[in-house]
Residue, then its C-alpha position, 0 to 999 in steps of 0.5 A: x361060687x369060688x372062695x376068692x370070688x365070694x371073699x371078693x364079693x364080701x369085700x365090696x359089700x364091706x366097703x360100701x356099707x361100712x361107713x353108713x352102718x357106723x354112722x347109723x350105729x353112732x345114732x344109737x351108741x355115740x362112741x366111735x370105737x364101740x360103733x366100729x366094733x358093732x359093724x365089724x361083729x355083724x360082718x364077722x357073723x355074715x362071714x362065718x355063718x351067713x355067707x348066703x347073705x352076701x348075694x341076697x337082695x335083703x343083705x342091706x335091710x339084714x345090715x342095718x337091721x343087725x347093727x340097730x339090734x346089736x347097737x340096742x343090745x350094747x346099750x342095754x348091757x351097759x345099762x345106759x341110755x343114749x346121751x342127746x346132752x353135751x358134756x362140759x368138756x363138749x361145750x368148751x371145745x364147741x366155744x373154742x371152735x365157735x370163736x375160730x369159725x366164721x359168723x353163721x352169716x358167712x358160712x353155715x355147716x348144713x350137715x352139723x346142722x342136720x345132725x342137730x336136728x336129727x338128734x332132737x328128734x323123738x327116738x322112734x321118729x329118729x329111728x324111722x327117719x334114719x332107717x329110711x334116709x341113711x339106711x336107704x331102706x324103702x318104707x316096707x323095709x322099715x315097717x318090717x324091720x321095726x314091726x311097725x305099719x307102713x302107714x306109721x312109717x309114713x307118719x313118723x317120717x312126715x313127723x320127722x320132716x316137719x320137725x327137722x324144717x322147723x328146727x332149721x327155721x329156728x335156727x335162722x337157716x334152711x337146710x335140704x332134708x333128704x326128700 
């Protein structure tokens, strides 16, 4: 393939996967600029050393696995664990926003509610759910990526959906869980 055709295909892949990969990295790292750096590093590595992947059927699988691994490497390098609680500043911002927004009876932010529910999932369950639903990986691809069985993936997805539905009920709202 000519260099300009390869570049065009790379650009299309980048545009298609950049935002979903950043969201996926954010599920681990919680810092937008770091997430963007992680995703960009993965794309640079593909462009420099793995150009053969651009046309591969396993590209999506590779991208999500590489972003997950780089995110976990970053966390271990920074000697931090993902933070699931809100800081005092976040609480103040949320209070101010809550005062300005309509009551929950008038409108429900389903995306935010789903995000809160996902944050409360156990770590392994959350990882399987995000790879499957956000990463759009098949259960076999998720199993291969995490080194677990497909049955474990199915069990973790079932558990995630059960916990998310329970969370939605406790929040007084129903959310559509990507079934």
